[in-house]
C-alpha positions as CSV (number, residue, x, y, z in Angstrom):
1,M,-65.6,-125.1,-46.1
2,E,-62.2,-124.0,-45.5
3,Q,-60.7,-124.4,-49.1
4,L,-61.8,-123.9,-52.3
5,H,-59.4,-125.0,-55.4
6,L,-60.9,-123.9,-58.9
7,D,-57.6,-124.0,-60.8
8,Y,-57.2,-124.5,-64.4
9,N,-60.6,-124.9,-65.8
10,Y,-62.5,-122.9,-68.5
11,L,-64.4,-120.7,-65.7
12,G,-64.9,-116.9,-66.6
13,G,-66.9,-113.7,-65.6
14,S,-66.7,-111.9,-62.7
15,I,-66.6,-113.9,-59.1
16,P,-69.6,-113.1,-57.0
17,N,-69.0,-110.7,-54.3
18,S,-71.0,-113.1,-51.8
19,L,-67.4,-115.3,-52.1
20,S,-65.7,-112.5,-50.1
21,H,-68.0,-112.8,-47.3
22,C,-66.8,-116.7,-46.7
23,T,-64.8,-115.9,-43.8
24,S,-64.1,-119.5,-42.9
25,L,-62.0,-119.9,-46.2
26,S,-58.4,-120.4,-45.3
27,E,-57.5,-121.2,-49.0
28,L,-58.6,-120.1,-52.2
29,S,-57.1,-120.7,-55.6
30,I,-58.6,-119.9,-58.8
31,S,-55.5,-119.7,-61.0
32,N,-55.3,-120.3,-64.8
33,N,-59.0,-119.5,-65.6
34,N,-60.6,-116.3,-67.2
35,F,-62.0,-114.4,-64.3
36,S,-62.2,-110.7,-64.6
37,S,-62.5,-108.0,-62.0
38,G,-65.6,-107.2,-60.2
39,T,-66.5,-106.0,-56.8
40,F,-64.9,-109.2,-55.5
41,I,-61.3,-107.8,-55.6
42,S,-62.0,-104.6,-53.9
43,N,-63.5,-106.8,-50.8
44,L,-61.0,-109.3,-50.3
45,H,-59.9,-107.5,-47.2
46,L,-63.1,-109.3,-45.7
47,M,-61.5,-112.7,-46.1
48,R,-59.4,-112.4,-43.1
49,N,-58.9,-116.0,-42.4
50,L,-57.1,-116.8,-46.1
51,S,-53.5,-117.8,-45.4
52,Y,-53.2,-118.8,-49.1
53,L,-54.5,-116.8,-52.0
54,D,-53.7,-117.5,-55.8
55,L,-55.6,-115.5,-58.4
56,S,-52.8,-115.8,-61.0
57,V,-53.6,-116.1,-64.7
58,N,-56.6,-114.5,-65.3
59,N,-57.9,-111.3,-66.6
60,F,-58.2,-109.3,-63.2
61,S,-57.3,-105.6,-63.7
62,G,-57.3,-102.4,-61.9
63,H,-55.3,-101.5,-58.8
64,I,-54.5,-104.1,-56.2
65,P,-56.4,-103.5,-53.0
66,S,-55.0,-102.7,-49.5
67,L,-54.7,-106.1,-47.8
68,H,-53.2,-105.3,-44.3
69,L,-56.3,-106.5,-42.5
70,M,-55.7,-110.2,-43.9
71,R,-53.5,-110.9,-41.0
72,S,-53.3,-114.9,-41.5
73,L,-52.1,-114.2,-45.3
74,S,-48.6,-116.0,-46.1
75,Y,-49.0,-116.7,-49.8
76,L,-50.2,-114.1,-52.3
77,N,-50.2,-114.8,-55.9
78,L,-51.7,-112.2,-58.3
79,S,-49.3,-112.9,-61.2
80,D,-50.0,-112.8,-65.1
81,N,-53.0,-110.6,-64.8
82,S,-53.6,-106.8,-65.7
83,F,-53.4,-105.0,-62.5
84,N,-51.8,-101.6,-62.7
85,G,-51.0,-98.7,-60.5
86,H,-48.7,-98.8,-57.6
87,I,-47.8,-101.5,-55.2
88,P,-49.5,-100.7,-52.2
89,T,-47.4,-100.0,-49.2
90,T,-49.9,-101.8,-47.2
91,I,-50.2,-104.8,-49.1
92,G,-48.8,-107.1,-46.6
93,N,-48.2,-108.1,-43.1
94,F,-45.7,-109.6,-40.9
95,H,-46.8,-113.3,-41.9
96,L,-46.6,-112.9,-45.9
97,R,-43.6,-115.4,-47.1
98,V,-44.7,-115.4,-50.8
99,L,-45.4,-112.3,-53.0
100,A,-45.7,-112.8,-56.7
101,L,-46.9,-109.9,-58.7
102,N,-44.9,-110.6,-61.8
103,G,-46.5,-110.1,-65.2
104,N,-49.0,-107.0,-64.6
105,G,-48.7,-103.5,-65.6
106,L,-47.7,-102.2,-62.1
107,D,-45.8,-98.9,-62.2
108,G,-44.1,-96.6,-59.6
109,R,-41.4,-97.6,-56.7
110,I,-40.9,-100.7,-54.8
111,P,-42.2,-99.7,-51.6
112,D,-39.6,-99.8,-48.9
113,E,-42.1,-101.3,-46.3
114,L,-41.7,-104.4,-48.2
115,G,-38.3,-104.5,-46.2
116,L,-40.0,-105.0,-42.9
117,L,-41.8,-108.4,-44.0
118,H,-39.1,-110.7,-42.2
119,N,-40.7,-113.7,-43.2
120,F,-40.6,-113.4,-46.7
121,R,-39.1,-116.5,-49.0
122,V,-39.9,-115.2,-52.4
123,L,-40.5,-111.7,-53.8
124,H,-41.2,-112.0,-57.6
125,L,-42.2,-108.5,-59.2
126,S,-40.8,-109.1,-62.8
127,G,-42.5,-108.0,-65.9
128,N,-43.9,-105.0,-64.8
129,K,-43.3,-101.3,-65.3
130,L,-41.8,-100.6,-61.8
131,S,-39.2,-97.5,-61.6
132,G,-36.6,-96.1,-59.0
133,S,-33.9,-97.9,-57.2
134,I,-33.7,-101.1,-55.8
135,P,-34.6,-100.5,-52.0
136,F,-31.8,-101.3,-49.8
137,H,-34.2,-102.1,-46.9
138,L,-34.7,-105.6,-49.1
139,G,-31.3,-106.3,-47.2
140,N,-33.2,-107.0,-44.2
141,L,-35.3,-109.9,-45.5
142,S,-32.9,-112.7,-43.9
143,K,-35.3,-115.5,-45.0
144,L,-35.4,-114.4,-48.5
145,E,-34.6,-117.3,-51.1
146,F,-36.0,-116.1,-54.4
147,L,-35.4,-112.2,-55.5
148,S,-36.8,-111.4,-59.2
149,L,-37.1,-108.1,-60.2
150,G,-36.2,-108.3,-63.8
151,S,-37.8,-106.4,-67.0
152,N,-38.9,-103.3,-65.3
153,K,-37.5,-100.1,-65.3
154,L,-35.3,-99.9,-62.4
155,S,-32.6,-97.5,-62.2
156,G,-29.7,-96.9,-59.6
157,S,-27.2,-99.3,-58.4
158,I,-27.6,-102.8,-56.9
159,P,-27.4,-102.1,-53.1
160,E,-24.2,-103.8,-51.2
161,T,-27.1,-104.6,-48.6
162,I,-28.3,-107.5,-51.0
163,T,-25.2,-109.4,-50.1
164,K,-26.5,-110.2,-46.5
165,L,-29.1,-112.2,-48.2
166,S,-27.3,-115.5,-46.9
167,K,-30.4,-117.8,-48.1
168,L,-30.8,-116.2,-51.5
169,Y,-30.7,-118.9,-54.4
170,L,-32.0,-116.6,-57.3
171,L,-30.9,-113.1,-58.1
172,Y,-32.7,-112.0,-61.2
173,L,-32.4,-108.4,-61.9
174,R,-32.1,-108.5,-66.2
175,K,-33.5,-106.0,-68.4
176,N,-33.6,-102.9,-66.2
177,A,-31.4,-100.0,-66.2
178,L,-29.0,-100.7,-63.3
179,V,-25.8,-98.7,-63.1
180,G,-22.6,-99.0,-61.0
181,K,-20.5,-102.1,-60.1
182,I,-21.8,-105.7,-59.3
183,P,-21.8,-105.5,-55.3
184,K,-18.0,-106.5,-54.5
185,N,-19.1,-108.7,-51.3
186,I,-21.7,-111.0,-53.7
187,G,-19.5,-113.9,-52.7
188,N,-21.1,-113.8,-49.4
189,L,-24.1,-115.1,-51.1
190,H,-23.2,-118.8,-50.4
191,S,-26.6,-120.4,-51.5
192,L,-26.8,-118.6,-54.9
193,E,-27.5,-120.8,-57.9
194,I,-28.6,-118.5,-60.3
195,I,-27.3,-114.7,-61.2
196,N,-29.0,-112.9,-64.1
197,L,-27.9,-109.4,-64.5
198,H,-28.4,-109.3,-68.4
199,L,-29.1,-106.0,-70.2
200,N,-28.3,-103.3,-67.6
201,N,-25.6,-100.6,-67.7
202,L,-23.6,-102.2,-65.0
203,T,-19.6,-101.1,-65.0
204,G,-16.5,-102.2,-63.6
205,P,-14.9,-105.3,-62.8
206,I,-16.2,-108.8,-61.9
207,P,-15.9,-108.9,-58.2
208,Y,-13.1,-111.6,-57.1
209,S,-15.3,-112.7,-54.4
210,I,-17.9,-114.1,-57.0
211,G,-15.5,-117.4,-56.8
212,Q,-16.9,-118.1,-53.4
213,L,-20.3,-119.1,-54.7
214,K,-19.7,-123.0,-54.9
215,S,-23.5,-123.5,-55.7
216,L,-23.6,-121.1,-58.5
217,Q,-25.0,-123.0,-61.7
218,A,-25.6,-119.8,-64.1
219,L,-24.0,-116.8,-64.2
220,I,-25.6,-114.5,-66.9
221,I,-23.8,-110.7,-66.7
222,D,-24.2,-110.2,-70.7
223,N,-24.8,-106.7,-72.4
224,N,-23.6,-104.5,-69.6
225,N,-20.4,-102.5,-69.8
226,I,-18.4,-104.5,-67.4
227,S,-14.7,-103.9,-67.8
228,G,-11.2,-105.6,-66.7
229,S,-10.2,-109.0,-66.7
230,I,-12.0,-112.4,-65.7
231,P,-10.8,-113.2,-61.9
232,N,-8.9,-116.2,-61.4
233,S,-11.2,-116.9,-58.9
234,I,-14.1,-117.9,-61.2
235,G,-12.5,-121.3,-61.5
236,G,-13.7,-121.7,-58.0
237,L,-17.3,-122.2,-59.3
238,V,-17.4,-125.9,-59.2
239,S,-21.1,-126.1,-59.9
240,L,-21.2,-123.6,-63.1
241,K,-23.4,-124.9,-66.0
242,I,-23.8,-121.6,-67.8
243,L,-21.3,-118.5,-68.2
244,D,-22.5,-115.8,-70.3
């Protein structure tokens, strides 16, 4: 057996630890059940041939184990559980494309090491208790398409390096404690469709370059301390549907 999919059932209890010894599995998806933590979670690293792991929407708790030995892992979704503690600096490897840890109770900083995972397409960390600044190393993720860090306790400014992410279509930083200005070169993000910076402490003007975002459909920057006039360039947002 190489794939096991048990999503959207009414399964509960602990997963037998013996499952972690199924080293031939390449895909394991058990989302939207009622599973709780047991020894299985701490032994996930034994499943070294997994490329796809989805444990989302369950009742798993405790710390996220180090998964750096899972060299084939490209998709990891642990969202909407009750994991706590820090994000392990060794959580990923250079093949990881999707990391979804949103909707847990994770705290501490976003590891700088995530900026080394150059195959990243999706980084979803919203709805936790993460603090500190947004690592400028995230600007190295040249393939990143989806960056969601909203509803945390992040502080500091939005790093200018974010404007290097030319494939990014969603930038979701709402409900944090971010300060400083919106990056002046945000217009470099030509693939952006959604910007949500709602409920931060951002200051300064709306950058003139924002008018270069021809694919932008939603610009949500309310509940900040932005000042100055609305730039004429905003008329260049030909795809815009939501302006708040």
